N, C-alpha and C positions, 0 to 999 in steps of 0.2 A: 127712625128717620122718616119713614113713609107713613106717619100717623095722621097727617092732615087729611088725606082722602078717606080715612077710616071713621072720621068724626063729622057728622053732618052739620055740626054747629061751627066748625072751623073753616076759615077761608084765608087763602094766602094770595096776595097780589105782589108778584115780583116786578120790580122796576129797574131796568137796566139803563145805565147812562154813562157818559164819559165827561170828565171835567178837563177841558182844554187848559185851564188855568193851572191845575195840579198835574196834568198829563197822567191821569189815572182813570181806569175804568172803575165804576162803582155799581153796587147792587143795593137797592133799598127794598126792604120787605115790609109790606103792610100786612100785619097779622090781625085778623078780625075774628072774634068769637061771639056768637049770637046769644050766649047766656052770660049773666054777670058773674064771671069767674076770672080771678087773677091768675095768670100764668097757666093757662090750660095745658094739659099734658100733650095735646096734639102738636104743640109747638116746641117740645123739649129740645129738639136738635138745634133750634134757632137760639134758645136761651144760652147755650154753651159757647156761642161764637163771639168773637170780639165785636164791640159795638161802639159806635161814636155818638149815637143819640137813642133816646128812648122816650116815646110819647104814650106809654101804656097808661090807659085810663078807661073809665066807664063813660060812654058817650052815645048819643043817639046817631042814627044814620047820617043825618045832615052834618053833624060835627066830623064824622069820619071821612065822608066824601070831600068835604071842603079841605081836608088835609092833603088830598091828592091833587088839588089844583096848584099848578106851579106858580111861583112868583115870577115877576119880570126877570128874565135872565137865567132862571133855574128850570130844570127839567125834573120835576118830582120833589119829594121831601128830602131832607138831608140824607145823604147816602151812608150806608154801612160799608166799610172797606174790608176786603179780605185780601191779605197780602201773602198768603201761603196756599199751598195745594191741599192742605188738610181737609177742606170742605168741598173739594171738586165734585165728588160723587153726589153730594146733596144738591149743588147748583146744576149739575147735569140733570138730575131728577126733576128739579123745578122747571127747567126748560123743556124737557121731553114729555113729562106726564100730561100737561094740558093738551098738547098737540095729539097725543095718543087717545086721550079721552074724547076730544072733539071729533077725531076721525072715526072712532068707535060709535059715537052717538050719530054722526052723519050716516054711517052704514046702517045702524039700527032703524032709522026712520026713512030709509031708502033716499037719503039726501046727498049721498056721496056723488061727487062729479069727477070725471076723469081729468079734467083740466085744473091746474093749480097755478096760481100766479107766482112766478118765480121769485119775485122780490119778497114775498111774504112766506115762502116755503121754509120750513125748519130743516136744519142739516140732516135730521134723521128721516126726512121724507124724500120721495123720489119724483119730483114734479115733471121730469122729462118723460116719464112713462105715459103721461096724458096726451102726448103728441101722437101716439099710436106707433105700431111696428114699422109701417111703411115710412113714416116721417123720420123715425129714429135711424133706420137703415140709410135713408138719404143724408141725414146730418152726419152719420158716420163716414159715408163716402166723401162728403165735403171736407170733413176734418182731416181725412187721410190725404186728399188732394192738396189742400192749402196749408196743412200743418203736418207734413210727412214725418217730422222728428218728434211729434207729440208733445210739443212744448206746452200747449194749452191744456192738453189732456193729462199730462203726467208731471209737469214741472211747476205749474202754476198751482199753488196750494189751495186756493179758494174757488168757490163756484161749483155748479153741478156739471158732471162730466158725461158726455155722450157715451163714452166707453164703459161707464159704470151704471148706465140706466137699465 
């Protein structure tokens, strides 16, 4: 499953979208291989999944990037639908791995910054830590004062929680 990062010729671009017309979330994966090889082994896990479209071909960079440009009213190429939990681990890996790699690279070049934009933070990250201990303590006191039952911290399933920072 984790062969994409082991092959320097392999590139994966996951595109997440939601179709309001079909009321379904969709994931489209753009698999690119920089050598002329059909069905590279780096993508074996993807080949076994149910698929609604396949544009596998040999193309130049211009042809590949043009495919990623959305048509009017569409967000990305035709989606591949996953309607079971069988591939959850793979899609979790797709979402988490790039963030871990980017964070690691930022640390390696001393480019890490303590502040993280909440809207763009991944679920596996902890953006509230960037506010510093003093501010976290203050936000905790505010949460206790204005939300004494912990509705926002414990019962609302989404968002970053001060109590978990």
